[in-house]
C-alpha positions in Angstrom: -16.9 -15.9 -46.8 -14.4 -13.2 -46.8 -14.2 -10.6 -49.0 -13.2 -7.3 -48.3 -13.8 -4.2 -50.2 -12.8 -0.9 -49.1 -15.0 2.2 -48.7 -14.4 5.2 -50.9 -13.7 8.4 -49.3 -14.8 10.2 -52.4 -18.4 9.8 -51.7 -19.4 11.3 -48.5 -22.1 9.4 -46.9 -25.4 11.4 -46.6 -27.6 9.3 -44.7 -26.9 6.4 -41.9 -29.0 4.4 -39.7 -28.7 4.0 -36.0 -30.4 1.0 -34.6 -30.6 1.1 -30.9 -31.3 -1.1 -28.2 -34.3 -0.4 -25.9 -32.3 0.8 -22.8 -31.6 4.0 -21.1 -27.9 3.9 -21.5 -28.2 3.0 -25.2 -30.4 5.8 -26.0 -28.2 8.3 -24.1 -25.4 7.2 -26.3 -27.5 7.4 -29.3 -28.6 10.9 -28.4 -24.9 11.8 -28.3 -24.0 10.0 -31.5 -26.9 11.2 -33.4 -25.9 14.9 -32.7 -22.3 14.1 -33.6 -23.5 13.0 -36.8 -25.8 15.9 -37.4 -22.6 18.3 -36.8 -20.9 16.5 -39.5 -23.7 16.9 -42.2 -25.0 13.4 -42.0 -28.7 12.8 -42.0 -29.7 10.0 -39.5 -32.4 7.6 -39.7 -32.8 6.2 -36.0 -34.7 3.1 -35.3 -35.2 1.4 -31.6 -35.3 -2.4 -31.2 -38.9 -3.4 -30.9 -40.6 -4.4 -27.7 -41.5 -8.0 -27.5 -44.9 -9.2 -28.7 -47.2 -11.0 -26.4 -45.6 -14.4 -27.3 -42.1 -13.3 -26.3 -40.7 -12.5 -29.8 -40.0 -9.4 -31.7 -42.7 -7.5 -33.9 -41.5 -7.2 -37.6 -40.7 -3.7 -39.0 -41.1 -2.4 -42.2 -37.7 -2.5 -44.4 -35.2 0.6 -44.3 -35.3 3.0 -47.1 -32.8 2.5 -49.9 -30.0 4.5 -50.0 -28.3 4.1 -46.5 -24.7 4.3 -46.4 -24.4 2.1 -43.4 -26.2 0.9 -40.1 -24.8 1.5 -36.6 -26.0 -1.0 -34.2 -25.9 0.1 -30.4 -26.2 -2.6 -28.2 -25.9 -6.5 -28.0 -26.0 -9.5 -30.0 -29.6 -9.7 -29.7 -29.9 -6.2 -30.9 -27.6 -6.8 -34.0 -30.0 -9.8 -34.9 -32.8 -7.4 -34.9 -31.1 -5.0 -36.7 -30.2 -7.8 -39.6 -33.9 -8.7 -39.7 -34.7 -5.1 -40.0 -32.2 -4.7 -43.0 -33.3 -7.8 -44.6 -32.0 -8.2 -48.1 -30.8 -4.6 -48.7 -27.1 -4.6 -49.4 -26.2 -2.1 -46.3 -23.0 -2.5 -44.5 -23.5 -3.1 -40.7 -21.2 -2.0 -37.6 -22.2 -3.3 -34.2 -21.2 -1.2 -31.1 -21.4 -3.3 -28.0 -22.8 -1.8 -24.7 -21.7 -4.0 -21.7 -19.9 -7.6 -22.3 -18.0 -8.7 -25.2 -20.4 -10.1 -27.8 -19.4 -12.0 -31.2 -21.5 -9.5 -33.3 -20.6 -6.2 -32.1 -17.3 -5.3 -34.0 -16.5 -2.2 -31.4 -16.8 -1.0 -27.7 -18.9 1.9 -26.9 -15.8 4.2 -26.1 -14.4 3.5 -29.6 -17.6 4.6 -31.4 -16.9 8.0 -32.4 -13.0 7.1 -33.5 -14.5 4.3 -35.7 -17.4 6.3 -37.0 -15.0 8.9 -38.3 -12.9 6.2 -40.3 -16.3 4.7 -41.5 -17.6 8.1 -42.8 -14.4 8.6 -44.5 -14.4 5.3 -46.3 -11.7 3.9 -44.2 -13.0 0.3 -43.6 -13.3 -3.2 -45.3 -16.4 -5.4 -45.3 -16.6 -8.9 -44.5 -19.6 -11.1 -45.5 -21.3 -13.6 -43.5 -23.4 -16.2 -44.8 -27.2 -16.4 -43.9 -29.7 -19.1 -44.2 -32.9 -19.1 -46.0 -35.7 -20.9 -44.1 -39.2 -21.8 -45.5 -41.7 -23.6 -43.6 -44.6 -25.4 -45.8 -47.6 -27.2 -44.8 -48.7 -29.0 -47.7 -48.6 -26.3 -50.7 -49.0 -23.7 -48.2 -46.1 -21.4 -47.2 -46.5 -20.8 -43.8 -43.1 -18.5 -43.1 -40.2 -17.5 -45.0 -37.4 -16.1 -42.8 -33.8 -15.4 -43.3 -31.6 -16.0 -40.1 -27.8 -14.9 -39.3 -27.3 -17.0 -36.5 -29.6 -20.1 -36.3 -33.2 -21.7 -36.2 -34.0 -23.8 -33.3 -36.7 -26.7 -33.0 -37.4 -27.1 -29.5 -40.1 -29.1 -27.4 -42.2 -27.5 -24.9 -41.5 -28.0 -21.1 -43.9 -30.8 -20.7 -43.6 -32.3 -24.2 -42.0 -35.8 -24.8 -38.8 -36.1 -26.5 -39.1 -34.7 -30.3 -38.5 -37.2 -33.2 -37.2 -35.1 -36.1 -36.7 -36.5 -39.3 -33.9 -34.9 -41.4 -32.9 -35.2 -45.1 -29.7 -33.7 -47.1 -30.4 -33.1 -50.5 -33.5 -35.4 -50.5 -31.4 -38.1 -49.0 -32.6 -39.4 -45.5 -29.7 -38.6 -42.8 -31.5 -39.7 -39.6 -34.2 -39.3 -36.9 -33.0 -37.2 -34.2 -34.6 -38.2 -31.0 -33.8 -35.4 -28.9 -35.2 -32.2 -26.9 -34.8 -30.5 -30.3 -32.4 -29.6 -33.1 -30.5 -26.3 -34.1 -29.3 -25.6 -37.5 -26.8 -22.7 -37.8 -24.4 -20.9 -39.7 -20.9 -20.4 -39.0 -21.4 -17.2 -37.3 -24.1 -19.1 -35.1 -21.8 -21.5 -34.1 -20.8 -19.5 -30.8 -24.4 -19.0 -29.9 -27.0 -21.8 -29.0 -25.3 -24.4 -30.9 -22.1 -24.2 -28.8 -24.2 -24.5 -25.7 -25.5 -27.6 -26.9 -22.2 -29.0 -27.5 -21.8 -27.8 -31.3 -18.2 -27.2 -32.7 -16.8 -23.8 -33.1 -16.5 -22.9 -36.7 -14.8 -20.0 -38.1 -17.1 -17.4 -40.2 -14.8 -18.0 -43.3 -15.4 -21.7 -43.3 -18.5 -22.7 -45.7 -20.7 -25.0 -43.9 -24.1 -25.4 -42.1 -23.9 -27.0 -38.5 -26.6 -29.4 -37.5 -26.8 -29.9 -33.8 -29.0 -32.1 -31.6 -30.0 -30.7 -28.3 -29.7 -33.3 -25.4 -30.1 -36.5 -27.9 -31.5 -39.7 -26.4 -28.8 -41.5 -28.2 -25.2 -40.6 -27.2 -23.9 -41.6 -30.9 -25.8 -38.9 -32.4 -23.4 -36.1 -32.7 -23.3 -32.7 -34.2 -22.8 -32.5 -38.0 -21.0 -29.8 -40.6 -22.4 -30.1 -43.7 -21.5 -28.4 -46.9 -23.0 -24.9 -47.3 -24.4 -25.8 -50.8 -26.8 -28.4 -49.6 -30.5 -28.3 -48.9 -31.7 -29.5 -45.4 -35.1 -30.8 -44.9 -36.7 -31.4 -41.7 -39.9 -32.8 -40.6 -41.4 -34.0 -37.3 -42.7 -37.7 -37.0 -46.5 -38.4 -36.6 -47.9 -37.4 -33.3 -45.4 -34.7 -32.3 -47.0 -31.9 -30.6 -45.9 -28.8 -28.5 -42.9 -28.2 -30.7 -41.8 -24.4 -31.6 -39.7 -23.1 -34.3 -37.7 -20.0 -33.6 -35.6 -17.8 -36.1 -32.7 -16.2 -34.8 -34.4 -16.0 -31.3 -36.4 -13.1 -32.9 -39.7 -14.8 -34.3 -41.2 -18.1 -33.4 -44.0 -20.6 -34.9 -45.6 -23.6 -33.9 -45.1 -26.7 -35.7 -47.2 -29.7 -36.4 -46.2 -32.9 -37.9 -47.7 -31.8 -41.3 -45.0 -29.1 -41.8 -41.8 -29.2 -43.9 -38.9 -26.8 -42.9 -36.4 -26.4 -45.7 -33.1 -24.8 -45.1 -30.5 -23.4 -47.5 -27.8 -21.0 -48.0 -29.3 -17.5 -48.6 -28.4 -15.3 -51.6 -27.9 -12.3 -49.3 -25.0 -12.4 -46.9 -24.8 -9.6 -44.3 -21.8 -7.2 -45.2 -20.2 -6.4 -41.7 -17.9 -3.3 -41.6 -14.5 -4.4 -40.1 -12.1 -2.0 -38.2 -8.5 -2.7 -37.3 -7.5 -4.0 -33.9 -10.1 -6.8 -33.2 -9.0 -10.2 -34.8 -11.6 -13.1 -34.6 -9.5 -15.3 -32.3 -9.0 -12.6 -29.8 -12.8 -12.3 -29.3 -13.0 -15.8 -29.3 -10.5 -16.3 -26.3 -12.1 -13.3 -24.5 -15.7 -14.5 -25.0 -14.9 -18.2 -24.2 -12.6 -17.1 -21.5 -9.8 -19.4 -22.6 -6.6 -19.0 -20.8 -3.5 -17.8 -22.6 -1.1 -20.0 -20.6 0.2 -23.5 -21.2 -1.1 -26.4 -19.4 
């Protein structure tokens, strides 16, 4: 999904969000940036990424107020995913600012923050839509969870559990039973995350598709699969499955049983990423994956 609309310099932003990683360096950068914004007459709504819950997943925050011009995210890819969950279904553009190593979701480096922010405030930017997935977990008629993810969902067995047997259907038609350590369902954006580490393909964010990647499958002929973005994927564990966990973008977890059905489809609410010039996708890809620029 590409689409690119340019901001308007006729409407001066009144309020922006600053979402900050819980880290001393990020906090110091945010303090300086907040003062810089205030000096330009911009109201700032600042949020810090939440501490992990006892189970190891973030606590859900209340939705942001309406009327935000944009949100600047200071941190890494994990902070960006947390910020997107905070934004929810709100149509708020997001700009990631990486602190440390290159990330796929952060658009600019920390040293470029003020120059880029000046352009954003002046409306000199374009937007790109990134697909998200709407995920529901039902136990009979009861809805256990509904989440929207930008990267992926992961079904994973515990350390002492046996191989998981995962029945998978596409638009109601049985596909296969994945006998594996787990299963990843990801967006093209998430194809460079856990799915890639599990042997899945790199899919450009503008390619409309959903990636299904088994984790350490027992049968070598079971391979990752890219399906159209308009399908509905239904997943359920076979009888007797236990110690299986479902995670949403690595931010929230849910214990699964063989009575649960996971339904995945394209979300009606994509994420609007702010794009600034000078950071082509393939340059980021080569840098992150440390691909050589020479000939073999």
